[in-house]
DRENNU-534090 format. One line per field, with one value per residue (C-alpha): residue number from 1; residue in three letters; x, y, z. Coordinates in nm, 2 decimals, always signed. Example, Ala and Ser with C-alpha at 12.3 -4.5 7.8 and 13.67 -1.06 7.14 Angstrom:
nr	c(1,2)
rest	c(ALA,SER)
x	c(+1.23,+1.37)
y	c(-0.45,-0.11)
z	c(+0.78,+0.71)
END
This chain:
nr	c(1,2,3,4,5,6,7,8,9,10,11,12,13,14,15,16,17,18,19,20,21,22,23,24,25,26,27,28,29,30,31,32,33,34,35,36,37,38,39,40,41,42,43,44,45,46,47,48,49,50,51,52,53,54,55,56,57,58,59,60,61,62,63,64,65,66,67,68,69,70,71,72,73,74,75,76,77,78,79,80,81,82,83,84,85,86,87,88,89,90,91,92,93,94,95,96,97,98,99,100,101,102,103,104,105,106,107,108,109,110,111,112,113,114,115,116,117,118,119,120,121,122,123,124,125,126,127,128,129,130,131,132,133,134,135,136,137,138,139,140,141,142,143,144,145,146,147,148,149,150,151,152,153,154,155,156,157,158,159,160,161,162,163,164,165,166,167,168,169,170,171,172,173,174,175,176,177,178,179,180,181,182,183,184,185,186,187,188,189,190,191,192,193,194,195,196,197,198,199,200,201,202,203,204,205,206,207,208,209,210,211,212,213,214,215,216,217,218,219,220,221,222,223,224,225,226,227,228,229,230,231,232,233,234,235,236,237,238,239,240,241,242,243,244,245,246,247,248,249,250,251,252,253,254,255,256,257,258,259,260,261,262,263,264,265,266,267,268,269,270,271,272,273,274,275,276,277,278,279,280,281,282)
rest	c(MET,ASN,LYS,THR,GLY,LEU,VAL,LEU,GLU,GLY,GLY,GLY,MET,LYS,GLY,ILE,TYR,THR,ALA,GLY,VAL,LEU,ASP,PHE,PHE,LEU,ASP,LYS,LYS,LEU,SER,PHE,ASP,ASN,ILE,TYR,GLY,VAL,SER,ALA,GLY,ALA,CYS,THR,MET,ALA,SER,PHE,ILE,SER,GLY,GLN,ARG,GLY,ARG,GLY,TYR,GLU,VAL,MET,THR,ASP,TYR,LEU,ASN,ASP,LYS,HIS,TYR,MET,GLY,LEU,TYR,SER,PHE,LEU,THR,THR,GLY,ASP,ILE,PHE,GLY,ALA,ASP,LEU,ASN,TYR,ASN,LEU,VAL,PRO,ASN,TYR,LEU,ASN,PRO,TYR,ASP,TYR,GLU,ALA,PHE,ASN,ASN,TYR,LYS,GLY,ASN,ALA,TYR,ALA,VAL,VAL,THR,ASP,ILE,GLU,SER,GLY,GLU,ALA,VAL,TYR,LYS,LYS,LEU,GLU,ASN,MET,GLU,LYS,ASP,ILE,ASP,TYR,ILE,ARG,ALA,SER,SER,THR,LEU,PRO,LEU,VAL,SER,ARG,ASN,VAL,LYS,ILE,ASP,GLY,HIS,VAL,TYR,LEU,ASP,GLY,GLY,ILE,ALA,ASP,SER,ILE,PRO,ILE,ARG,LYS,SER,ILE,GLU,ASP,GLY,ASN,THR,LYS,ASN,ILE,VAL,VAL,LEU,THR,LYS,PRO,VAL,GLY,TYR,TYR,ARG,LYS,PRO,GLU,LYS,THR,GLY,ALA,ALA,ILE,LYS,LEU,ARG,TYR,LEU,LYS,TYR,PRO,LYS,VAL,TYR,GLU,LEU,MET,LYS,ASN,ARG,HIS,ILE,THR,TYR,ASN,GLU,THR,LEU,GLU,PHE,VAL,GLU,LYS,GLU,ALA,GLU,ALA,GLY,ARG,LEU,PHE,LEU,ILE,ARG,PRO,GLN,HIS,ASN,LEU,GLU,ILE,SER,ARG,LEU,GLU,LYS,ASP,VAL,ASP,LYS,LEU,ARG,GLU,LEU,TYR,ASP,GLU,GLY,TYR,HIS,GLU,ALA,GLU,ALA,LEU,TYR,GLU,PRO,LEU,ALA,LYS,TYR,LEU,ALA,ASP)
x	c(+2.68,+2.33,+2.04,+1.75,+1.38,+1.09,+0.74,+0.44,+0.10,-0.23,-0.55,-0.73,-0.72,-0.53,-0.24,-0.20,-0.01,+0.25,+0.26,+0.38,+0.64,+0.77,+0.79,+1.01,+1.23,+1.26,+1.36,+1.64,+1.73,+1.67,+1.66,+1.61,+1.73,+1.38,+1.04,+0.72,+0.39,+0.05,-0.27,-0.24,+0.12,+0.19,+0.04,+0.24,+0.55,+0.52,+0.56,+0.84,+1.04,+1.00,+1.11,+0.80,+0.77,+0.41,+0.26,+0.14,-0.06,-0.19,-0.33,-0.52,-0.67,-0.69,-0.98,-1.20,-1.49,-1.46,-1.73,-1.50,-1.23,-1.39,-1.74,-2.08,-2.10,-1.77,-1.88,-2.23,-2.09,-1.77,-1.78,-1.48,-1.52,-1.19,-1.23,-0.97,-0.94,-0.90,-0.66,-0.44,-0.46,-0.57,-0.39,-0.04,-0.05,-0.22,-0.34,-0.04,+0.21,+0.42,+0.80,+0.86,+1.22,+1.29,+1.13,+1.36,+1.66,+1.58,+1.86,+1.65,+1.37,+1.00,+0.73,+0.36,+0.19,-0.12,-0.34,-0.38,-0.75,-0.73,-0.43,-0.49,-0.12,+0.04,+0.24,+0.52,+0.54,+0.87,+0.79,+1.01,+0.81,+0.57,+0.37,+0.28,+0.32,+0.08,-0.18,-0.02,-0.05,-0.42,-0.46,-0.29,-0.54,-0.85,-1.07,-1.29,-1.67,-1.64,-1.40,-1.37,-1.11,-0.79,-0.68,-0.31,-0.14,-0.40,-0.40,-0.68,-0.58,-0.73,-0.60,-0.26,-0.37,-0.60,-0.30,-0.02,-0.11,+0.23,+0.49,+0.77,+0.85,+0.89,+1.14,+1.34,+1.33,+1.47,+1.78,+1.70,+1.88,+1.76,+1.38,+1.16,+0.78,+0.53,+0.18,-0.13,-0.32,-0.25,-0.09,-0.32,-0.50,-0.59,-0.80,-1.14,-1.31,-1.46,-1.83,-1.90,-1.82,-2.16,-2.13,-1.77,-1.86,-2.14,-1.94,-1.64,-1.81,-1.56,-1.27,-1.32,-0.97,-1.09,-1.34,-1.09,-0.84,-1.09,-1.23,-0.88,-0.75,-0.78,-0.58,-0.30,-0.29,-0.28,-0.01,+0.20,+0.14,+0.26,+0.57,+0.64,+0.60,+0.83,+1.09,+1.08,+1.11,+1.41,+1.57,+1.56,+1.33,+1.22,+0.85,+0.67,+0.29,+0.02,+0.03,-0.34,-0.66,-0.79,-1.11,-1.04,-1.23,-1.09,-1.30,-1.24,-1.33,-1.26,-0.95,-0.88,-0.87,-0.65,-0.41,-0.39,-0.30,-0.04,+0.12,+0.12,+0.31,+0.56,+0.62,+0.64,+0.91,+1.09,+1.07,+1.21,+1.48,+1.78,+1.70,+1.62,+1.95,+2.13,+1.94,+2.04,+2.40,+2.47)
y	c(-0.67,-0.68,-0.50,-0.39,-0.43,-0.28,-0.44,-0.24,-0.41,-0.21,-0.22,+0.11,+0.32,+0.04,+0.18,+0.44,+0.17,+0.17,+0.55,+0.51,+0.26,+0.48,+0.78,+0.59,+0.49,+0.85,+0.94,+0.68,+0.80,+0.45,+0.42,+0.12,+0.02,-0.09,-0.02,-0.19,-0.02,-0.18,+0.04,+0.23,+0.11,+0.30,+0.62,+0.61,+0.51,+0.84,+1.05,+0.84,+0.88,+1.26,+1.25,+1.43,+1.30,+1.31,+1.37,+1.01,+1.05,+1.39,+1.31,+1.02,+1.22,+1.59,+1.55,+1.29,+1.54,+1.65,+1.47,+1.48,+1.28,+0.94,+0.79,+0.77,+1.12,+1.08,+0.74,+0.87,+1.18,+1.06,+0.68,+0.67,+0.59,+0.78,+1.11,+1.12,+1.49,+1.57,+1.28,+1.30,+1.66,+1.91,+1.74,+1.69,+2.01,+2.26,+2.14,+1.94,+2.00,+1.71,+1.76,+1.65,+1.77,+1.54,+1.25,+1.32,+1.31,+0.97,+0.73,+0.41,+0.29,+0.29,+0.07,+0.11,-0.23,-0.23,-0.50,-0.50,-0.62,-0.72,-0.96,-1.03,-0.97,-0.76,-0.47,-0.32,+0.04,+0.21,+0.57,+0.81,+1.14,+1.16,+1.45,+1.21,+0.87,+0.96,+0.81,+0.47,+0.55,+0.61,+0.30,+0.09,+0.22,+0.18,-0.06,-0.30,-0.23,+0.11,+0.28,+0.36,+0.17,+0.38,+0.38,+0.48,+0.45,+0.21,-0.02,-0.06,-0.09,-0.16,-0.21,-0.38,-0.60,-0.80,-0.96,-0.93,-0.81,-0.87,-0.85,-1.02,-1.27,-0.98,-0.82,-1.14,-1.18,-0.83,-0.94,-0.78,-1.00,-0.81,-0.77,-0.59,-0.66,-0.43,-0.58,-0.40,-0.72,-0.83,-1.15,-1.45,-1.29,-1.51,-1.39,-1.55,-1.63,-1.33,-1.27,-1.03,-1.27,-1.23,-0.85,-0.86,-1.10,-0.87,-0.54,-0.67,-0.87,-0.72,-0.82,-1.18,-1.19,-0.97,-1.23,-1.51,-1.32,-1.22,-1.57,-1.71,-1.41,-1.57,-1.87,-1.67,-1.43,-1.69,-1.89,-1.57,-1.49,-1.84,-1.79,-1.45,-1.60,-1.90,-1.68,-1.44,-1.73,-1.85,-1.51,-1.46,-1.15,-0.91,-0.88,-0.59,-0.60,-0.51,-0.73,-0.71,-0.62,-0.27,-0.33,-0.06,-0.08,+0.00,+0.32,+0.41,+0.77,+0.76,+0.97,+0.84,+0.48,+0.59,+0.77,+0.46,+0.25,+0.50,+0.51,+0.13,+0.13,+0.38,+0.21,-0.14,-0.03,+0.14,-0.17,-0.38,-0.13,-0.31,-0.65,-0.48,-0.29,-0.62,-0.80,-0.53,-0.53,-0.90)
z	c(-0.17,-0.01,-0.17,+0.04,-0.05,+0.14,+0.08,+0.19,+0.20,+0.14,+0.35,+0.30,+0.62,+0.79,+0.59,+0.87,+1.06,+0.78,+0.80,+1.16,+1.07,+0.79,+1.01,+1.25,+0.95,+0.85,+1.21,+1.18,+0.83,+0.68,+0.31,+0.08,-0.27,-0.38,-0.24,-0.35,-0.24,-0.28,-0.26,+0.07,+0.09,-0.23,-0.09,+0.23,+0.03,-0.16,+0.15,+0.27,-0.05,-0.03,+0.33,+0.45,+0.80,+0.93,+0.59,+0.55,+0.87,+0.78,+0.44,+0.59,+0.88,+0.79,+0.54,+0.72,+0.74,+0.38,+0.18,-0.12,+0.05,+0.11,+0.14,-0.01,-0.15,-0.34,-0.47,-0.59,-0.75,-0.90,-0.90,-0.66,-0.29,-0.24,-0.43,-0.70,-0.75,-0.38,-0.31,-0.62,-0.72,-0.46,-0.17,-0.33,-0.53,-0.30,+0.04,+0.16,-0.11,-0.22,-0.24,-0.60,-0.59,-0.29,-0.47,-0.77,-0.54,-0.37,-0.44,-0.45,-0.67,-0.59,-0.75,-0.74,-0.78,-1.00,-1.15,-1.53,-1.55,-1.91,-1.86,-1.49,-1.43,-1.16,-1.30,-1.09,-1.23,-1.15,-1.04,-1.22,-1.25,-0.95,-1.11,-1.39,-1.22,-0.94,-1.17,-1.09,-0.71,-0.77,-0.98,-0.71,-0.46,-0.68,-0.49,-0.70,-0.71,-0.55,-0.78,-1.15,-1.35,-1.42,-1.78,-1.85,-2.18,-2.32,-2.02,-1.77,-1.40,-1.06,-0.71,-0.70,-0.42,-0.65,-0.82,-0.57,-0.22,-0.07,-0.35,-0.16,-0.44,-0.68,-0.44,-0.41,-0.79,-0.83,-0.64,-0.30,-0.04,+0.27,+0.27,+0.51,+0.49,+0.65,+0.68,+0.79,+0.90,+1.26,+1.39,+1.33,+1.03,+0.73,+0.44,+0.39,+0.06,-0.12,-0.05,-0.34,-0.62,-0.80,-0.80,-0.92,-1.20,-1.32,-1.28,-1.47,-1.75,-1.99,-1.77,-1.65,-1.51,-1.22,-1.11,-1.14,-0.93,-0.66,-0.65,-0.57,-0.38,-0.03,-0.15,-0.31,-0.02,+0.25,+0.06,+0.04,+0.40,+0.50,+0.29,+0.46,+0.80,+0.73,+0.58,+0.87,+1.12,+0.93,+0.94,+0.57,+0.59,+0.85,+0.93,+1.09,+1.15,+1.41,+1.71,+1.78,+1.59,+1.65,+1.46,+1.20,+0.87,+0.53,+0.53,+0.90,+1.00,+1.37,+1.41,+1.76,+1.63,+1.34,+1.57,+1.79,+1.49,+1.36,+1.71,+1.71,+1.38,+1.50,+1.84,+1.68,+1.45,+1.74,+1.95,+1.66,+1.56,+1.72,+1.56,+1.23,+1.23,+1.31,+1.03,+0.78,+0.89,+0.89)
END
């Protein structure tokens, strides 16, 4: 029997593309046995699991003018470029309430990918109680240099994309025979070497694994991307990604650009629905 895996790349505000893809999946009532979310992919994954169509888009656009949501003010006052209290407390509990009951009723498994900065290993945390495990969503989205480390149960974590940006091999290892990969980088993208190596080395003196991972991140990312493309070409996985570059930054605040990228995600998934359905059924 086939098991389905859904792999969601991060990318800061580029993750709104994934929100569009997932809203189309909700419209088609698609579900998956195992979902792996990295950074922004983990955030959009949360609203998908709870079945809250449109919420992924809303939480990325409704608070763009709030200085506590994202930007320099948040960084200078809290140490986090994305305000932790607003994003992981006020929004899910008060401003755009998260459906915790629906999360509990989801039949599949969801994993937030985080990087253990002491060991340098990727950790795939199975989410079982979102009210508590939302800390792993936050950790997965904690960008290096511009965010505080997140300490949970004695372990120190940062952005999951540092150790495993596209966890397709983990999905295969877990026995998923049908894998869908949603990327936020456009066709033709390849990661370039990190330019902030000196700052990273200095900032994470206590955690040298961070520097090692970031130094080699372009190599590991590009190797994984090549693997994904080859597997997709061979029909062994299904790939969804932007077809062109909309020039959206990781901290984008232009709501029109964000809406355009969300719409592209939705319509790209819509255009690929028939071959996707065939891939899942074969």
